[in-house]
C-alpha positions as CSV (number, residue, x, y, z in Angstrom):
1,X,100.4,105.6,79.1
2,X,102.6,107.2,76.2
3,X,105.4,105.6,75.2
4,X,109.2,107.6,75.5
5,X,110.5,108.3,72.2
6,X,114.7,108.8,73.5
7,X,113.6,105.7,76.1
8,X,117.4,104.8,76.8
9,X,119.1,107.9,76.6
10,X,116.2,109.0,79.3
11,X,116.8,106.6,81.7
12,X,121.0,107.2,80.9
13,X,119.9,110.6,81.7
14,X,117.3,110.0,84.9
15,X,120.6,106.9,86.6
16,X,123.6,110.4,86.2
17,X,120.7,112.7,88.1
18,X,120.2,110.2,90.7
19,X,123.6,109.5,91.1
20,X,124.5,113.0,91.4
21,X,121.6,113.1,94.0
22,X,123.0,110.4,96.1
23,X,126.9,111.3,96.0
24,X,126.0,115.0,97.2
25,X,122.7,114.2,98.9
26,X,120.1,116.7,99.4
27,X,120.4,120.5,101.1
28,X,123.1,122.0,98.8
29,X,122.3,125.0,96.3
30,X,120.8,124.4,92.1
31,X,124.3,125.2,90.6
32,X,125.9,122.6,92.6
33,X,123.7,119.9,91.2
34,X,124.2,121.7,88.1
35,X,127.8,121.7,87.6
36,X,127.8,118.5,88.8
37,X,125.3,117.2,85.9
38,X,127.2,118.9,84.1
39,X,130.2,117.0,84.6
40,X,128.2,113.2,84.2
41,X,126.9,114.8,81.1
42,X,130.5,115.6,79.1
43,X,132.4,113.0,81.0
44,X,129.1,110.5,78.9
45,X,129.6,112.5,75.8
46,X,125.8,113.7,75.7
47,X,125.4,116.9,74.0
48,X,123.8,119.7,76.0
49,X,123.1,123.7,76.5
50,X,123.4,125.3,80.3
51,X,120.8,127.8,81.1
52,X,119.3,128.1,77.5
53,X,117.2,131.1,77.7
54,X,113.5,131.0,75.8
55,X,110.6,133.6,75.9
56,X,108.1,133.3,78.3
57,X,104.2,133.7,77.6
58,X,102.1,133.4,79.9
59,X,98.0,133.6,79.4
60,X,99.0,135.1,75.8
61,X,101.5,138.0,77.1
62,X,105.3,137.6,77.1
63,X,106.8,138.0,80.8
64,X,110.0,137.0,79.8
65,X,113.1,135.5,79.5
């Protein structure tokens, strides 16, 4: 099994994601969970970018961003 490079950060972010899920529950739109996770990340002083756009290639063909 491979070892995580940033295990402390990974565990912290996973904890935040579980917290969001436990508080909001199931059945909401993805944007609701995203907004709540933004609050968690901001309150934890973890830098991040929302909805970052990257080029997407499939089998060597550009299919969008």
